[in-house]
N, C-alpha and C positions, 0 to 999 in steps of 0.2 A: 235706826233709831231705838235710841236705849229711854228706857218710860222708868221711873218709878212710880210710886204709890202717886204722887203728887203731882209729878212735870213730866212732860214729854219733852225731849231733844231734839228740835226739829231742824236745827242748822251750823252749821257755824261758818264761819269767811273772818278771812285772815287779811289786811289793811297791809300790804309791808310796802314801806318805804322804799324799798331798795328796786321795787318797780316800776320806780315815777326818773329815772333816769336824771340823779343829783348830778352835780360835775363833780371825777375823782370822789366818788360815792361819798362825798358832804351828806350825813344826817339819814344816810341809806341802812344803820343797822337798827332801825325804829318799827315796830308794827303795834298795829292793834286788834287784838284778839279778838272775837265776835261773837257770841254762842250764845239762842234764841232757844229757848224756852216755849212748850204752850201752858197753860195754868192746870188746864183742866179742871180736879177736882180740892186744887189748892186751897189752903180755905180764904176767908173773907179777909184777915190780917195779912198785910204786908208783912209781922213778924215771923208767918207761920209761910211763907212764898220763901221768904231770909233763909229758915230752917229748911226749907224744903230743896231749895240751891245745894243747901252747902251739903246736905243728904245724896244729893246723884252724883254719880260716880265721873259726871263730865266736870264735875266740882273739883278732884282729883289730877290734877294740873298742875305741871310747874313751870310752864312755859320757858322750857330750855329744850324744845323740838322733839321732848318726846311722847309728847301727846299724854291723854286722857289717860292712865292708868290705876290698876289696884293696888293703890298704895295709899299711905295716911299723909300723903304730902300737897300743899297747896300754895300756887307762888311761890316765896318763900318762908312759908310759917308749915306747922304741922297744921291738918286738918283738924285736928279736934280742940285746936285751942283758938280754932274762931268759932263764934258764934252770933246768934241774929245781933249781940248788944255789941258787936266787932262793927257795925256797920252804922253809919251815922246818916241822917236824912239832908238832903241837900237840894236849896233851889235847881230849879233849870239853868240860870243863866249863870251860875257859879260853876256848874258843872262842865258847863262848854267854855265857861272862861277858863275853868284849870286845863282842860285839855287844848284849847287853842294856847293855853301860854308853852304848855308842851310842846305843841305842834312847832312851833315858832321860837324856840326857844335858842336855837341856833343860827337863826334867820331865817330868809324867807324860803319857802317852797314852791312845787311847781304850780300852777293853777289845777292840772288836772288831779292832785293828792287832794288840795283844796275841798274840789267841787264832790271827790269821793268823800270825806271826811264828812261834808254838811249833809250827803245824802245818809250814809252809815252808821255816822255816829252821834253828831251834832240834831239831829233835825229827830232822831228817834231821844234821845236827850230832851229835846224842849218838849215834845208829846205826851211824855208817858208822866201816869197820874203820881208815880210817886220816883225819886233816885235817892240811892243809896252809896255812898262813898266808904271803903275798907278802910276803916283808922286803924292804921298801921299795930299789930298785936306787939306786945311787948319784947324784948330781945330776944331772952329767952325762950321766945315763942318758934323763934328759927331754927327748920330742921338743917340737918349735917351737912349740905350741901348749899342752902339757902341764899347766901348774897349773891346770883349772879346776875341781877338785875341793875345798872344804876339808879332808873328809874321805873317806878312799878306804876302805876295810878290802876284800879278798879272802882268803879261802878258797876251795880245794879240796877238797872231801870224799869221799874215796875209798869205796864199797858193795859190799863183795864178795858180801855175803851177795844183791842184789838186780842184779850187774852193770851199776854206773852210777858213774859219776862225776857231781859239779857244779861248778860254776863259780860262785861268792856271789860278786858285789860291791857293797856295803852304802856310800853317798857319798848326795853330796849335790850340787844342782844351784847 
C-alpha cells in the first residue's frame, strides 16, 4: 500500500479481455486497469483530488506492462504536462457510453466480460459523485515512446460516499 499526503493506494484490478476466450484472440489485446485510492485527508474540492492523484507514485505508469515506476511518465505523456485542467467533467451516462463504445467497437464480446465490466467499471462510474475524462494533452506532451496504444481512455471517478477515487484506464496493446 502506497500513501501520499492525501491518497492511499488501496488496490489494483486488471480486467484483461484475453481472459474471456475470444475466438481466434479477436479483441483479446485490450484491458481496463483500475486503481483505487482512499481519499483520506484530500481537500474537499475535486481539483485537489486530481492534483493528489497526479502526484501519487501509482500515477507514474505507462501501461506498457512495466507498472508504476519512479519516472516522469503517465500513459503516453510526460507527467509534468498533466494537470487538473487536463481533465474535463463528464456526465455518468457519457462516461459509460464512451467505455461501452470502446468495448463493442470490434463486435460482440462474451457475456461474462460484459458482466465484469458492469460490476467493475460501469456501475462505479454511474454512482460516482463526479467523473473526469483525461482530455488528451497536446502532441508535444507525448514522451519518447508514448504512442504504444491505439486507444487510450482515462477516467477518474470521485466517490464521496465511499471516500474513494478510482483511476480507470481502458486501452489496447
